[in-house]
C-alpha positions in Angstrom: 99.3 79.6 64.3 101.2 79.8 67.6 101.7 76.8 69.3 99.9 76.1 72.9 101.6 74.9 75.9 100.0 71.6 75.1 102.1 71.4 71.9 105.3 72.3 73.5 104.9 69.6 76.0 103.2 67.0 74.2 106.1 64.3 73.7 104.4 63.2 70.6 105.0 66.8 68.9 108.8 66.9 68.5 111.6 67.5 68.1 112.0 69.4 71.7 113.9 72.6 71.9 115.3 73.7 75.6 116.8 76.9 76.5 119.0 76.4 79.9 119.9 79.7 81.7 122.6 80.1 84.3 122.6 82.2 87.6 125.0 85.0 88.2 123.4 88.2 89.6 123.3 91.4 87.3 125.6 89.4 85.0 122.0 88.0 83.6 122.1 90.9 81.1 125.2 89.5 79.3 122.7 86.3 78.9 120.3 88.8 77.6 123.0 89.9 74.9 123.4 86.6 73.9 119.3 86.1 73.6 118.7 89.0 71.5 120.9 87.4 68.6 119.0 83.9 68.9 115.7 85.9 68.8 116.7 88.0 65.8 117.8 85.2 63.9 114.9 83.1 64.4 112.8 85.8 63.7 114.6 86.3 60.2 114.2 82.4 59.5 110.3 82.5 60.2 109.8 85.7 58.4 108.0 86.8 61.5 109.4 89.7 63.2 107.1 89.5 65.9 108.5 85.9 66.9 109.6 85.7 70.6 111.5 82.7 72.1 108.6 81.1 73.6 107.4 80.4 70.4 110.4 78.4 69.7 111.7 76.5 72.6 109.5 73.8 74.4 111.1 74.4 77.6 112.8 77.5 79.1 114.4 76.9 82.5 116.7 78.9 84.6 118.5 79.3 88.1 118.4 82.8 89.8 118.9 85.4 87.7 118.2 82.7 84.9 114.8 81.9 86.7 114.3 85.8 86.5 114.6 85.7 82.5 113.1 82.3 82.1 110.0 83.4 83.7 109.7 86.5 81.3 110.6 84.8 78.3 108.1 81.9 79.2 105.3 84.6 79.5 106.3 85.7 76.0 108.2 88.6 76.6 110.4 89.9 74.0 114.3 90.2 74.9 114.4 93.9 74.6 111.8 94.4 77.1 113.8 92.3 79.8 116.9 94.3 78.5 115.2 97.3 79.7 114.2 95.8 83.0 117.5 94.5 83.9 119.2 98.1 83.0 116.7 99.6 85.5 116.9 96.4 87.8 120.7 96.7 88.5 121.2 100.2 89.6 117.9 100.1 91.3 118.2 96.6 93.6 122.1 96.9 94.0 122.8 100.6 93.9 122.8 101.1 97.7 123.8 98.5 100.6 121.4 98.3 103.7 123.2 95.6 105.8 126.5 94.8 106.9 127.9 92.8 103.9 126.0 89.7 105.0 127.7 88.7 108.7 124.3 89.8 110.4 122.1 91.8 108.2 121.5 91.0 104.2 123.6 93.3 102.0 120.6 94.7 99.6 116.7 95.3 100.3 114.8 92.5 98.8 111.7 94.6 98.4 113.2 96.4 95.6 113.9 92.8 93.7 110.2 91.8 94.6 108.4 95.2 93.2 110.5 94.4 90.0 109.4 91.0 89.7 105.8 92.0 90.5 105.6 94.4 87.9 106.6 91.3 85.4 104.8 88.6 86.9 101.9 90.0 88.8 99.9 87.6 90.8 100.4 84.7 88.2 101.0 81.2 89.4 103.0 78.4 88.0 99.7 77.1 86.7 98.9 80.5 84.8 97.7 79.9 81.3 99.9 83.0 80.3 103.0 80.9 80.5 103.1 80.0 76.7 105.9 77.1 76.9 107.4 75.1 79.3 109.0 76.4 82.2 111.3 75.6 85.0 113.3 76.9 87.7 115.7 75.9 90.5 115.9 76.7 94.2 117.4 75.5 97.4 115.1 74.7 100.2 117.8 75.3 103.1 115.5 73.8 105.7 114.9 70.3 104.3 118.4 70.4 102.8 116.7 69.7 99.4 117.2 71.1 96.0 113.6 72.0 94.4 112.9 71.9 90.7 109.3 73.3 89.8 107.8 73.2 86.4 104.6 74.1 84.7 104.2 70.5 83.4 100.6 69.3 84.4 102.1 65.9 84.4 104.8 66.8 87.2 103.9 64.8 90.2 103.5 67.6 92.7 101.9 69.7 90.2 98.6 69.0 91.8 98.2 68.7 95.5 99.9 65.8 97.0 97.8 65.3 100.2 95.2 67.1 102.6 96.6 70.5 103.3 99.4 70.6 101.0 99.5 73.3 98.6 99.7 72.2 94.8 102.8 73.3 92.8 100.5 75.0 90.3 99.2 77.4 93.0 102.8 78.7 93.9 102.9 82.3 92.7 105.4 82.9 90.3 106.8 85.7 92.1 107.4 84.0 95.3 109.3 81.1 93.6 111.4 83.0 91.1 112.4 85.5 94.1 113.3 82.2 96.2 115.3 81.0 93.0 117.3 84.2 93.2 117.7 84.6 97.1 121.4 84.8 97.1 122.9 84.2 100.8 124.5 87.3 102.3 122.9 89.5 99.4 119.2 89.0 100.1 117.1 87.1 102.9 115.9 83.9 102.5 112.2 83.5 101.0 109.7 81.8 103.1 106.8 79.9 101.2 103.8 78.2 102.9 104.0 74.4 102.0 101.0 73.0 103.6 98.0 74.8 105.3 96.3 73.6 108.8 92.7 74.1 109.8 91.2 77.6 109.6 91.3 79.8 112.3 88.3 81.6 113.9 88.5 84.3 111.3 88.2 81.3 108.5 91.8 82.0 107.6 93.7 78.9 106.5 96.9 78.9 108.9 100.5 77.8 107.5 101.4 74.1 108.7 104.6 73.9 107.2 107.1 76.8 105.8 109.7 76.2 103.6 112.8 78.4 103.6 114.5 79.0 100.3 117.8 80.4 99.1 119.3 80.8 95.6 119.4 77.5 93.4 123.1 77.9 93.0 123.8 76.8 96.6 122.7 73.6 94.8 124.6 71.9 91.9 122.1 73.8 89.6 123.7 77.2 89.2 124.2 75.9 85.6 120.8 74.1 84.8 121.6 72.2 81.7 122.1 68.8 83.3 118.9 69.2 85.6 116.9 70.4 82.5 118.1 67.4 80.5 116.8 65.2 83.4 113.7 66.8 83.4 113.1 65.9 79.6 114.3 62.3 79.9 113.7 60.7 83.4 110.1 59.2 83.4 109.4 60.5 86.8 109.2 64.1 86.0 106.5 63.3 83.4 107.6 65.2 80.4 108.5 61.7 78.5 110.5 63.7 75.8 112.9 61.4 73.7 116.6 61.3 73.7 118.8 61.9 70.4 120.7 64.3 68.3 117.6 64.8 66.0 115.0 64.6 69.0 116.3 67.1 71.4 118.2 70.0 71.4 119.5 72.4 74.3 120.8 75.9 74.2 122.7 76.7 77.2 123.7 80.3 78.3 126.1 81.3 80.7 126.7 85.0 82.6 130.5 85.1 82.0 132.9 82.8 83.3 135.8 83.6 85.6 137.7 80.7 87.5 137.7 81.9 91.2 141.6 82.1 91.8 143.1 83.6 94.9 147.0 83.7 96.0 147.2 81.2 98.8 148.7 83.8 101.6 145.8 85.8 100.8 143.3 83.2 101.5 145.0 81.9 104.5 145.0 85.7 105.9 141.3 85.7 105.6 138.7 85.4 108.4 136.9 82.0 108.4 133.6 83.3 107.0 135.3 84.9 104.0 137.3 81.7 103.4 133.9 79.7 103.5 132.4 82.2 101.1 135.4 82.2 98.6 135.0 78.0 98.8 131.6 78.3 98.1 132.2 80.5 95.0 134.9 78.2 93.8 132.4 75.2 94.4 129.7 76.7 92.3 132.4 77.3 89.4 132.7 73.6 89.7 129.6 72.3 89.4 129.1 75.0 86.2 132.2 73.8 84.9 131.2 70.1 85.5 127.8 70.6 83.9 129.5 71.5 80.3 132.0 68.7 80.5 129.0 66.1 81.3 126.7 67.9 78.2 129.5 68.0 75.9 130.4 64.2 76.4 126.9 63.5 75.4 126.6 65.7 72.4 128.8 67.0 69.6 128.6 70.9 69.9 129.3 72.7 66.6 131.5 75.3 68.5 132.6 73.2 71.7 133.7 75.3 74.8 137.1 74.6 75.8 137.3 73.3 79.3 141.2 73.6 80.1 144.4 72.4 78.5 143.6 68.5 79.6 140.1 68.3 78.2 140.3 71.0 75.5 136.8 71.1 73.7 136.1 67.4 74.0 135.7 66.7 70.5 134.9 63.2 69.9 134.7 62.5 73.8 131.2 60.6 73.4 130.7 58.5 76.6 127.4 56.9 75.2 126.8 54.7 72.4 125.0 57.8 70.4 124.6 61.2 70.6 122.0 62.3 73.4 121.0 65.6 72.1 122.0 68.5 70.0 124.2 70.8 72.6 125.5 74.2 72.6 127.1 76.2 75.4 127.1 80.1 74.9 129.2 82.0 77.2 132.1 84.5 77.7 135.6 84.5 79.6 135.6 87.3 82.3 139.4 87.1 82.3 142.3 88.6 80.6 143.5 86.7 77.5 146.4 84.4 77.4 148.7 84.1 74.6 148.4 80.3 74.0 147.5 78.0 71.1 144.0 77.9 72.5 143.4 81.8 72.4 141.2 81.4 69.3 138.7 79.2 70.7 138.4 80.5 74.1 135.8 83.3 73.8 137.9 85.8 76.0 135.9 89.0 76.6 138.8 91.3 75.3 139.0 89.2 72.0 135.2 89.4 71.7 135.1 93.2 72.1 138.3 94.2 70.2 139.8 96.1 72.6 141.9 95.9 76.2 140.0 96.4 79.2 141.6 97.5 82.6 141.8 94.7 85.3 139.2 96.7 87.3 136.9 96.7 84.4 137.0 92.8 84.4 137.0 92.6 87.9 133.7 94.7 87.9 132.3 92.5 85.2 132.6 89.3 87.2 130.7 90.9 90.4 127.3 89.6 90.9 126.1 92.8 92.3 127.7 95.3 90.6 124.5 97.1 89.1 126.3 100.3 87.9 125.2 101.7 84.5 128.4 101.3 82.9 129.1 97.8 84.3 125.8 96.7 82.8 126.2 98.4 79.3 129.5 96.5 79.3 128.2 93.1 80.0 125.6 93.8 77.6 128.0 94.5 74.9 130.0 91.4 75.7 127.2 88.9 75.3 126.3 90.7 72.1 129.8 90.4 70.9 129.8 86.6 72.0 126.5 86.1 70.1 128.3 87.2 66.7 130.8 84.1 67.4 127.5 81.6 67.8 124.3 82.8 66.3 123.6 83.0 62.5 122.6 80.6 59.7 124.0 77.7 61.4 123.0 78.1 64.8 120.4 77.2 66.3 120.7 74.4 64.0 118.4 74.7 61.3 117.4 71.1 61.8 115.4 72.3 64.4 113.3 75.0 62.6 109.6 74.9 63.0 107.9 72.9 60.2 105.8 75.9 59.3 108.6 78.1 58.8 109.3 78.9 54.8 112.3 80.8 55.0 114.1 78.3 52.9 116.8 77.5 55.3 118.7 74.6 54.7 118.4 72.1 57.3 121.8 70.9 58.6 121.9 67.1 59.1 122.4 65.4 62.4 
């Protein structure tokens, strides 16, 4: 019998499983290549070819493109449906610019993205019973300078209305808040969402008293949402009340392809201030992504640790607490030319994963958030699938977290 939303969220019904999905524009299709393999492995173990990730994970959350994927998964869509959606979405949304590159008008038409979201999410709200498991997304409310994290947990503080006129979180339309999470500055216009309503007007229509202005959640510290999702699970005020511990909590964290945003000093110096600011912002987003991996690996003992740099390496035995907080695994691809060094075999370079050389132009294109050309989308998907072969198999996801009703006979790994 399929678990209910209550089963997924109930602290007493453990252990708990979290899926964290990074932002990254069209590179989200690389994430889907990773998720295909996870879904297939779980189907094999369960003996159920119809199993979807919402049957297994108790909380699926993401930022930007990760929020788009998370919403579809939480509604019970199989990964193949989201792959098909992204292969259509990339060329449709990012195929033609409408603005001037972001200086005076957003570069792309958000109506095309909204049409795609409406097709999947319809008029469902955050409180919709169609959400089959826990769901979370990260956005940035730019007018108040606050990072917003919204969940479908009925025990969350603002899930119900917090006062007269205030709109309860459960009533926010999924299409609105997912689009808000993905409203990348310069690419799309900000998304406006009514926060509270005043008295009705003469035609008995409620009038907005407060409007929130939202941009991409990557503009906060949550482009890699793993830290925030861990806090959702463990910090009492968020209302989940789950237990820490390597046998009580696991997290799969999926990236969208990682590349250090290098630039020659003279090239940076010659750019106009606006472009220098954009590069600095992108560099900051990279730093927060890496910092998230550093923190999560310092609380866990990944079977296949992500190599941070030549100083920290994979952080084996770098536990900063008295005991492991969770079972954590980072899955990602390095969208860079491989270096010939002692760490190469553990670095997940895209050329090594694919088994062939790529041109500089191809790798540059793969790292562009808005390159929706079909050939680039297919290459990103191939890279995700290739990386999954390094991560996913009989040992991952950790069989300890197999659902108790599965009878595949998979031996549980000790934790």
